[in-house]
C-alpha positions as CSV (number, residue, x, y, z in Angstrom):
1,M,195.5,-141.3,-65.8
2,P,199.3,-140.8,-65.7
3,L,200.9,-141.9,-62.4
4,P,202.9,-139.4,-60.4
5,A,206.5,-139.4,-61.6
6,A,207.7,-140.7,-58.2
7,L,205.8,-143.9,-59.0
8,S,205.8,-144.3,-62.8
9,S,209.6,-144.4,-63.0
10,R,210.0,-146.9,-60.2
11,L,207.1,-149.4,-60.4
12,K,207.7,-152.5,-62.6
13,L,204.1,-153.6,-62.1
14,P,200.9,-151.5,-61.5
15,L,200.6,-153.0,-58.0
16,I,200.6,-152.1,-54.3
17,A,200.9,-154.8,-51.7
18,A,198.3,-153.6,-49.2
19,P,199.1,-152.8,-45.6
20,M,197.9,-155.8,-43.5
21,F,197.5,-155.5,-39.7
22,L,200.1,-157.7,-37.9
23,I,201.3,-159.2,-41.3
24,S,203.1,-156.4,-43.2
25,N,206.6,-155.8,-41.8
26,P,209.9,-154.5,-43.1
27,T,210.9,-157.9,-44.4
28,L,207.8,-158.3,-46.5
29,V,207.8,-154.6,-47.6
30,R,211.5,-154.8,-48.6
31,A,210.8,-157.9,-50.7
32,C,207.9,-156.2,-52.5
33,C,209.9,-153.0,-53.2
34,Q,212.9,-155.0,-54.5
35,A,210.6,-156.9,-56.8
36,G,209.3,-153.7,-58.3
37,I,206.0,-153.1,-56.5
38,M,205.0,-150.8,-53.7
39,G,205.2,-152.5,-50.3
40,T,203.3,-151.0,-47.4
41,F,202.7,-151.5,-43.7
42,P,200.5,-150.0,-41.0
43,A,202.4,-147.8,-38.6
44,L,200.5,-149.5,-35.8
45,N,202.1,-152.8,-36.6
46,Q,204.8,-151.5,-34.4
47,R,203.7,-151.2,-30.8
48,T,205.3,-147.8,-30.2
49,T,206.2,-144.7,-32.2
50,A,209.9,-145.3,-31.4
51,G,209.5,-148.8,-32.9
52,Y,207.8,-147.3,-36.0
53,A,210.8,-145.0,-36.4
54,D,213.1,-147.9,-36.2
55,W,211.3,-149.7,-39.0
56,L,211.6,-146.6,-41.2
57,R,215.3,-146.4,-40.6
58,E,215.6,-150.1,-41.4
59,L,213.9,-149.6,-44.8
60,A,215.9,-146.4,-45.5
61,D,219.1,-148.4,-44.9
62,T,218.1,-151.4,-47.1
63,L,216.2,-149.9,-50.0
64,G,217.9,-148.0,-52.9
65,P,216.8,-145.7,-55.7
66,E,216.4,-148.6,-58.0
67,D,213.7,-150.2,-55.7
68,A,210.1,-149.3,-55.8
69,P,208.9,-146.8,-53.1
70,Y,207.2,-148.0,-50.0
71,G,204.2,-146.7,-48.1
72,V,202.8,-146.5,-44.6
73,N,199.2,-146.7,-43.5
74,L,198.1,-144.2,-40.8
75,I,194.8,-144.5,-39.0
76,V,193.4,-140.9,-39.1
77,H,190.8,-141.3,-36.4
78,K,190.4,-139.8,-32.9
79,T,190.8,-143.2,-31.4
80,N,194.3,-143.4,-32.6
81,S,196.2,-141.7,-29.8
82,R,199.5,-142.1,-31.7
83,L,198.5,-140.2,-34.8
84,E,200.3,-136.9,-34.0
85,A,203.5,-138.6,-32.9
86,D,203.5,-141.0,-35.8
87,L,202.8,-138.3,-38.3
88,K,205.8,-136.3,-37.0
89,V,208.0,-139.4,-37.5
90,T,206.5,-139.9,-41.0
91,V,207.4,-136.3,-42.0
92,D,210.8,-136.5,-40.4
93,H,211.6,-139.6,-42.4
94,K,209.9,-138.4,-45.6
95,V,207.8,-141.5,-46.1
96,P,207.2,-141.6,-49.9
97,V,203.5,-142.6,-49.8
98,V,201.1,-142.4,-46.9
99,I,197.9,-144.3,-47.0
100,T,195.2,-142.8,-44.7
101,S,192.3,-144.7,-43.3
102,L,189.2,-143.8,-41.2
103,G,189.4,-140.1,-41.9
104,A,190.6,-137.8,-44.7
105,V,192.1,-134.8,-42.9
106,R,193.6,-131.7,-44.8
107,D,196.2,-131.2,-42.1
108,V,197.6,-134.7,-42.5
109,V,197.6,-134.3,-46.3
110,D,199.4,-130.9,-46.0
111,A,202.0,-132.4,-43.7
112,V,202.9,-135.1,-46.1
113,H,202.8,-132.7,-49.1
114,S,205.3,-130.5,-47.2
115,Y,208.2,-132.8,-48.1
116,G,206.9,-134.0,-51.4
117,G,205.1,-137.2,-50.3
118,L,202.0,-138.6,-51.7
119,V,198.7,-139.4,-49.9
120,F,196.4,-142.1,-50.9
121,H,193.1,-142.6,-49.0
122,D,191.0,-145.7,-48.8
123,V,187.2,-145.5,-49.2
124,I,184.3,-147.9,-49.5
125,N,181.8,-145.5,-51.1
126,T,181.6,-142.3,-53.2
127,R,180.7,-140.1,-50.3
128,H,184.0,-140.9,-48.6
129,A,185.8,-140.3,-51.9
130,E,184.3,-136.8,-52.1
131,K,185.7,-136.1,-48.6
132,A,189.1,-137.3,-49.6
133,I,189.1,-135.2,-52.7
134,D,188.2,-132.1,-50.6
135,A,191.1,-133.0,-48.3
136,G,193.5,-132.8,-51.3
137,V,194.7,-136.4,-51.5
138,D,196.7,-137.6,-54.5
139,G,195.1,-141.0,-54.8
140,I,192.0,-142.9,-53.8
141,I,191.8,-146.6,-53.0
142,A,188.5,-148.1,-53.8
143,V,188.1,-150.9,-51.3
144,C,185.4,-153.0,-52.9
145,A,183.5,-156.2,-52.2
146,G,185.5,-159.2,-51.3
147,A,188.6,-157.4,-50.0
148,G,190.4,-158.8,-47.0
149,G,190.3,-157.0,-43.7
150,H,187.8,-154.1,-43.6
151,G,186.3,-154.5,-47.1
152,G,183.4,-152.7,-48.6
153,T,180.3,-154.1,-50.3
154,L,180.2,-152.3,-53.7
155,S,181.3,-153.8,-57.0
156,P,184.6,-152.5,-58.3
157,F,182.9,-151.8,-61.6
158,A,180.4,-149.5,-59.9
159,L,182.7,-147.8,-57.3
160,S,185.7,-147.2,-59.6
161,H,183.5,-145.7,-62.3
162,E,181.8,-143.3,-59.9
163,I,185.1,-142.2,-58.4
164,R,186.7,-141.7,-61.8
165,Q,183.8,-139.4,-62.8
166,I,184.8,-136.9,-60.0
167,F,188.5,-137.6,-59.6
168,D,191.4,-137.4,-62.1
169,G,194.2,-138.4,-59.7
170,T,195.6,-141.9,-59.0
171,L,192.9,-144.5,-58.7
172,I,193.7,-147.8,-57.0
173,V,191.2,-150.7,-56.8
174,S,191.0,-153.4,-54.2
175,G,188.7,-156.4,-53.7
176,A,189.4,-160.1,-54.3
177,L,192.4,-159.5,-56.5
178,S,194.9,-162.3,-56.7
179,T,196.2,-162.8,-60.2
180,G,197.9,-160.9,-63.1
181,A,194.6,-161.2,-65.0
182,H,192.9,-159.3,-62.2
183,M,195.6,-156.6,-62.5
184,A,194.9,-156.3,-66.2
185,A,191.2,-156.0,-65.5
186,V,191.8,-153.2,-63.1
187,R,193.7,-151.3,-65.7
188,A,191.0,-151.9,-68.3
189,M,188.5,-150.4,-65.9
190,G,190.4,-147.2,-65.9
191,A,192.2,-147.5,-62.6
192,D,195.9,-146.9,-62.3
193,L,197.0,-149.5,-59.8
194,A,195.8,-152.8,-58.3
195,Y,195.8,-153.3,-54.5
196,M,196.4,-156.9,-53.2
197,G,196.6,-158.0,-49.6
198,T,195.6,-161.6,-49.1
199,R,197.9,-162.9,-51.9
200,F,200.9,-161.7,-50.0
201,I,199.9,-163.5,-46.8
202,A,200.8,-166.7,-48.7
203,T,204.4,-165.9,-49.5
204,A,207.7,-167.0,-48.2
205,E,208.5,-163.6,-46.7
206,S,205.2,-163.2,-44.9
207,P,205.4,-163.5,-41.1
208,A,201.9,-165.1,-40.9
209,P,201.9,-168.4,-39.0
210,A,202.2,-171.5,-41.2
211,A,198.7,-172.6,-40.3
212,Y,197.3,-169.3,-41.4
213,K,199.1,-169.6,-44.8
214,Q,197.7,-173.1,-45.2
215,M,194.2,-172.0,-44.4
216,V,194.5,-169.3,-47.1
217,L,195.7,-172.0,-49.6
218,G,192.7,-174.2,-48.7
219,A,190.0,-171.6,-48.8
220,T,187.7,-170.4,-51.5
221,A,185.2,-167.5,-51.6
222,K,182.6,-169.5,-49.7
223,D,184.9,-169.7,-46.7
224,I,184.9,-165.9,-46.2
225,V,182.6,-164.5,-43.6
226,Y,181.8,-160.7,-43.6
227,T,180.9,-159.5,-40.1
228,P,181.4,-156.6,-37.8
229,A,181.2,-158.9,-34.7
230,I,184.9,-159.6,-34.4
231,S,186.5,-156.2,-34.7
232,G,183.6,-153.8,-34.4
233,I,183.9,-152.8,-38.0
234,W,182.6,-154.9,-41.0
235,A,185.5,-157.1,-42.1
236,N,186.1,-160.4,-43.9
237,F,187.4,-163.4,-41.9
238,L,188.2,-167.0,-42.7
239,A,185.4,-169.3,-41.6
240,P,187.7,-172.2,-40.5
241,S,189.5,-169.7,-38.2
242,L,186.2,-168.6,-36.7
243,Q,185.0,-172.2,-36.3
244,A,188.2,-173.2,-34.6
245,H,187.4,-170.8,-31.8
246,G,183.8,-172.1,-31.4
247,L,182.0,-169.4,-33.3
248,D,178.9,-170.2,-35.4
249,T,179.6,-168.6,-38.8
250,E,176.0,-168.9,-39.9
251,A,174.9,-167.0,-36.8
252,L,177.5,-164.3,-37.5
253,K,176.0,-163.9,-41.0
254,A,172.4,-164.0,-39.8
255,T,172.9,-161.7,-36.8
256,P,175.9,-159.6,-37.5
257,E,175.3,-157.3,-34.5
258,I,176.0,-160.3,-32.2
259,N,178.6,-159.5,-29.5
260,V,181.2,-162.3,-29.4
261,D,183.4,-160.9,-26.6
262,E,182.3,-163.5,-24.0
263,E,182.6,-166.3,-26.5
264,L,186.1,-165.3,-27.5
265,G,187.5,-165.0,-24.0
266,Q,191.3,-164.5,-24.5
267,T,191.1,-165.1,-28.2
268,K,192.0,-162.0,-30.2
269,A,190.8,-160.7,-33.5
270,W,193.6,-160.7,-36.2
271,V,195.9,-162.6,-33.9
272,D,193.9,-165.8,-33.4
273,I,191.1,-165.2,-35.8
274,W,192.4,-164.6,-39.3
275,S,191.3,-162.4,-42.1
276,A,191.4,-163.0,-45.9
277,G,189.6,-161.8,-49.0
278,Q,187.4,-163.6,-51.4
279,G,190.2,-164.0,-53.9
280,C,191.8,-166.7,-51.9
281,G,190.5,-169.4,-54.2
282,A,193.0,-168.3,-56.8
283,I,195.9,-168.7,-54.4
284,Q,197.6,-172.1,-54.8
285,N,201.2,-171.8,-53.7
286,L,203.7,-170.1,-51.3
287,P,206.2,-168.5,-53.6
288,T,208.8,-165.9,-52.7
289,V,207.6,-162.3,-53.3
290,N,210.0,-162.0,-56.2
291,D,208.7,-165.2,-57.9
292,L,205.1,-164.1,-57.3
293,C,205.7,-160.8,-58.9
294,A,207.3,-162.5,-61.9
295,D,204.3,-164.8,-62.2
296,L,201.9,-161.8,-61.9
297,S,203.7,-160.0,-64.6
298,Q,203.5,-163.0,-67.0
299,Q,199.8,-163.5,-66.2
300,M,199.0,-159.9,-66.8
301,R,200.8,-159.9,-70.1
302,M,199.0,-163.1,-71.2
303,A,195.7,-161.6,-70.2
304,I,196.3,-158.5,-72.3
305,E,197.5,-160.5,-75.3
306,S,194.4,-162.7,-75.1
307,L,192.2,-159.7,-75.7
308,A,193.9,-158.7,-78.9
309,P,191.7,-159.1,-82.0
């Protein structure tokens, strides 16, 4: 389907760098936007609403009309005590794209639409997609099997097809995407944009610790453990990171409801235990974001050309 004009005229690649907790920051977002893809970050990566507003001002001061638009992820759930304040700041600063998670709420969508912004909502199944459609979102992100962070379990072929049958807006697909060929595949499936997170952990601009980046480089799909035991919600984590803190990865797989709080002690999820998606096996270097996007563009073009009769 045609992308909204606000995106189609400013994206050089059909790609969004996904908002990653504690990883995505203005430096990484700015590099993505200047390379021609949408950079995004969670509002909660800033500890306060005032800090969040500072980040938005920083991006406004350093991004121009020739750069791709940026997006912000808002957690739309009753446990997020900052939602109302963060939403007001979002509206005041006219954030171009808002990515909502853990709840599709018409009032939030209307607030963003009031200044001409777009709302994308992430889902892991068709039922959640139906709720997002009812709330009036502009785009749906299908978070499929193998995605880093809070990934789903459905195949992208199945979930994207089911969503497309009921939704003619912008469709974005996530789940183990790391290469330009993956981007071409997403487009061939009928989606509009690819959604990559883990690949951008392993970049020069990423604030991830060096050991985290090296762990991503050394990992393959077999090193990803899907468990709710760490954060309370099903998510993908790097097995070496879990093992480094004394956790039995096989036990986490066999008994996912295990409570690991006592075993972790002062160790914190996301800070000390690191997440990644199953596509990490395709990540082999630590380029700048600009060089990465150039490589992805070439890979996508080659993949498309290889399919020509």
